[in-house]
N, C-alpha and C positions, 0 to 999 in steps of 0.2 A: 504494500500500500504506500502510495506517495504521501509523505507527511509534510511537504514543503507548504508554507503558508503564502498566500497571495493577498494583498490588500486591495479591496474594491473601493471605488470612489463614487461620488454622486449619490443617487437614490439607493443604490445597492451597497452603501457603505457597510463595512463589517469585515469579518474574517471568514475565509473559506479554505478548507483543506482540499487541495486539488485531488480529484478522483477519489475522494473519501468523504468522511463526515463533515458537515458544516453546520452553521447556525443561520437559519433563515427566519427572520422576524420572530426571534425568541424560541424557535423550535429547532430541534436537532434533525438534520437530514443526512442521509447516506449517499451512496453513489447515485449520480444522476439527479441529485436534489430531491430524491424521494424521502418522504416523511418517515421518521422512526417512531416506534411505539413501544410501550411496556405493557406487560400482562399481569394483572393483579393476582393471578393464581401461581405465579412464579414465587418460590420461597428460597431463602438462603442463598441467593445469587445463582440458583439453578433453574433452567428452563423446565416448564411443565407443558410445553407446547410441542407435540410430536404428531406424526401421522396426518390425519385430516386437518388438525389444527395448523400444523406447519405448512400444509398445502395452501391454506388461506392466509396465513401469517408467516411468510418465510423468514427464518432467522437471518439476522445480519451477520454473516460469517466473516471470519478473519483467519489468519494463519500465524503460527509461531514466528516471531521475529518482526511482525508488524509493530510499528510504533504509533502511539497516539498521545494526545495531550492528557494532562492530569485529569483524573476522574474516570478515565477509560481503562477497561481491562478486558482480557479474553477469558471467557469461562467455558469449561468443557461441556459438551453435549453427550448424551448417552451413546450416540453413534460414533464418538471419537472426534467429531468436528469441533472447532472452536468458534464461539459466538461472542461478538462484541457486547459489552455491558457498559452502562454509564451509571456511575454511583452505585455499582453492584447489581444493577437491574439489567437482565438480558434484553437486547433490542431486536425488534422485528420490523419488517415492512408489511403492508396490507395489499393483497392482490387487487382490491377495488380501487386503489390509487393508480390512476393512469398516467399522470404527468407530475412533474416537479411541483411541489407546493400543495398538491391534493392532500387532504386529511380526512377522507371520508370514513376512516375507521375510528376516529376519535369518539370515545364513549360507547362504542359497539358492545352490545350485551352487558353494559355497565362494568366491563373488566378490561377494556383496551383504552389506552390513553396516549396522546401525543406527548413526546418528551420535550419539556422546556428546560432551557439552561438557566 
């Protein structure tokens, strides 16, 4: 994962991690500017979202050696993959979000929430 920072100017002022997570209007986004979510049923920094759940809420995966800003960690999934977590909470995308900035999964079933920094 590329962790170089680029400074944006004008209306899009803020920090952006190139080809990786960013902060868009106070919410965290992953690759392609897609919104990142947390799942209330995750406990102890471990994902509870697998199978059909993960098909609708794909985990935001990373790999050993990837570097991220403070507060970001990689947590193991039961299939051996590594998933990004922010403040200890595993992160996910939502298949219903079609373009950067969409957040159609926010509040879904009362257990999915956009991640704000």
